C-alpha positions in Angstrom: 190.8 96.7 152.3 191.0 96.3 148.5 189.7 99.1 146.4 188.1 99.1 143.0 190.9 99.3 140.4 191.6 102.8 139.1 191.2 101.7 135.5 188.5 99.6 133.9 189.2 96.2 132.4 189.3 95.5 128.7 185.8 94.3 128.3 185.1 92.4 125.1 181.4 93.4 125.6 179.0 95.8 124.0 178.1 98.4 126.6 175.9 101.5 127.0 175.8 104.6 129.1 172.7 105.3 131.2 171.8 108.4 133.2 169.9 107.5 136.3 167.5 110.0 137.9 165.6 109.9 141.1 168.4 109.0 143.5 169.7 112.5 144.3 171.7 114.2 141.6 171.8 112.2 138.3 174.3 109.4 138.1 175.9 108.0 135.0 176.3 104.3 134.7 178.1 102.1 132.2 176.2 98.8 131.8 176.0 95.9 129.4 174.0 96.6 126.3 171.7 93.6 126.9 171.7 90.3 128.7 172.8 88.3 125.7 176.5 89.1 126.4 178.9 86.3 127.2 182.6 86.7 126.8 184.8 84.6 129.0 188.0 83.6 127.2 189.9 82.9 130.4 187.3 80.6 132.0 186.5 83.0 134.8 182.8 82.0 134.8 183.5 78.3 135.5 186.1 79.2 138.1 183.7 81.5 139.9 180.8 79.0 139.7 178.7 81.3 137.6 176.7 79.6 134.8 176.7 81.3 131.3 173.1 82.3 131.6 173.8 84.2 134.8 177.1 85.7 133.7 175.8 89.0 132.3 173.3 89.7 135.1 175.8 91.7 137.2 176.2 94.2 134.4 172.6 95.2 134.0 170.6 97.8 136.0 167.7 96.1 137.8 164.7 97.9 139.2 165.3 96.7 142.7 168.7 98.3 142.6 167.1 101.6 141.7 164.7 101.2 144.7 167.6 100.5 147.1 169.6 103.5 145.7 166.5 105.7 146.4 166.3 104.4 150.0 170.0 105.3 150.5 169.6 108.9 149.5 168.3 109.8 152.9 169.1 106.8 155.1 171.1 107.6 158.3 174.7 106.7 157.6 176.8 108.5 160.2 179.1 106.2 162.2 178.1 103.1 160.3 180.3 100.7 158.4 178.2 99.6 155.4 178.3 96.6 153.0 176.5 96.2 149.8 175.8 92.6 148.9 176.0 91.5 145.2 176.5 95.1 144.2 176.6 94.5 140.4 176.9 98.0 138.9 177.0 99.4 142.4 174.3 102.1 142.1 173.3 102.1 145.8 177.0 102.0 146.8 177.6 105.1 144.5 174.8 106.9 146.3 176.2 106.1 149.7 179.8 106.9 148.6 178.7 110.3 147.2 177.1 111.1 150.6 180.4 110.3 152.4 179.3 107.0 153.9 181.8 104.3 154.8 180.7 101.8 152.1 182.3 98.6 150.9 180.8 97.3 147.7 181.0 93.5 147.2 180.3 90.9 144.5 181.5 87.5 143.4 181.6 88.4 139.7 185.1 88.9 138.4 184.2 91.9 136.3 182.2 93.8 138.9 185.2 95.7 140.2 186.1 97.0 136.8 182.6 98.2 136.0 182.5 99.9 139.4 185.8 101.7 138.8 184.5 103.0 135.5 181.3 104.2 137.1 183.2 106.0 139.7 185.3 107.7 137.0 182.2 108.7 135.0 180.8 110.4 138.1 184.1 112.0 139.2 184.0 110.1 142.5 187.1 109.0 144.4 188.0 105.3 144.8 185.7 103.2 146.8 186.4 100.1 148.9 185.5 96.9 147.1 185.8 93.3 148.1 185.3 90.0 146.2 182.7 88.1 148.3 181.4 84.6 147.7 178.5 83.9 150.0 179.4 80.2 150.1 183.0 80.7 151.2 184.9 82.3 154.1 185.6 86.0 153.5 188.0 86.8 156.4 189.0 90.2 154.9 185.5 91.6 155.1 185.1 92.0 158.8 181.9 93.2 160.5 179.3 95.8 159.4 176.6 97.9 161.1 174.4 98.2 158.0 174.2 95.6 155.2 172.2 96.3 152.1 171.2 94.4 149.0 168.7 94.3 146.1 167.2 91.3 144.2 169.6 88.9 145.8 167.2 86.0 146.4 166.6 84.8 142.8 168.1 81.3 143.3 166.7 78.6 145.7 170.0 78.1 147.5 170.5 81.8 148.2 168.4 82.2 151.4 170.6 79.7 153.3 173.9 81.0 151.9 173.0 84.6 152.2 171.6 84.4 155.7 174.7 82.7 157.0 177.0 85.1 155.1 175.1 88.1 156.7 175.3 86.6 160.1 179.1 86.1 159.8 179.6 89.7 158.9 177.1 91.5 161.1 178.1 93.6 164.1 176.3 92.9 167.4 173.9 95.8 166.6 173.1 95.6 162.9 170.5 96.6 160.3 170.0 94.7 157.1 168.0 96.2 154.2 167.0 93.9 151.3 164.8 95.1 148.3 163.1 92.1 146.7 160.7 92.1 143.7 158.4 89.6 145.4 160.4 86.5 144.4 159.4 83.2 145.9 162.5 82.8 148.0 161.9 85.7 150.3 159.8 83.7 152.7 162.5 81.1 153.1 165.0 83.9 153.7 162.7 85.5 156.3 162.5 82.3 158.2 166.2 81.7 158.2 167.0 85.2 159.4 164.4 84.8 162.2 166.1 81.6 163.4 169.4 83.6 163.5 167.8 86.1 165.8 166.9 89.0 163.5 163.7 90.9 163.9 161.9 91.4 160.6 159.6 94.1 159.2 158.7 94.9 155.6 157.3 97.8 153.6 155.5 97.5 150.2 157.2 99.4 147.4 155.0 100.4 144.4 157.3 102.8 142.5 160.9 103.4 141.5 162.5 106.7 142.5 161.7 108.2 139.1 158.0 107.3 139.5 157.9 104.2 137.3 155.7 101.4 138.6 157.4 98.7 140.7 156.0 95.8 142.8 158.1 94.5 145.6 159.1 95.0 149.2 161.8 96.6 151.3 162.7 94.1 154.0 164.4 95.3 157.2 166.1 92.9 159.6 167.6 94.1 162.8 169.5 92.7 165.8 170.2 94.8 168.8 172.2 93.9 171.9 170.9 95.7 175.0 173.3 96.4 177.8 172.2 97.0 181.4 
């Protein structure tokens, strides 16, 4: 399984360092200075199918990601192979990794692995498993997972179909899926598609970030369980 590279890429971006509180011990994150950054001299954006307006989104810390990281501070991890979808800066993955969980971070953005490597270094954490993952393509190296997590991954109309199918391809027979969503309109479509695939659904309203700042959204839980006997 590929790992995040041990050294960060040469960015060509303006970046900042943030200290994130509320998810266990403070974590340091290198992120993009703002969302007006676009530097793609090698045409990676076009090759990856990422439009210029969406290109910098991976490199920003989003509130839903903070909520997911807070959930993972105390979530049961023992014996589970865990995948983070569209990890971006990888905050939730860092929390799981720091706890000793078997986490694989994944994203389709060509720069995500480099940012993750730098954030591991900033927090003096060992290398983490990382995999490029495009929801619309086969990803045979990924395998199956017992717990799949993601945050704010339903911002595009086509994502409920692509993501539900991707999750189903990489779910163990017994699986939990946790998705934090800031009440985007596509969550209902995603719920229906996961139901058709046989996943039971429940949700919990979330009104605050781990640091106490206001938040409006939901933690969705999907589960599939195979009973024997």
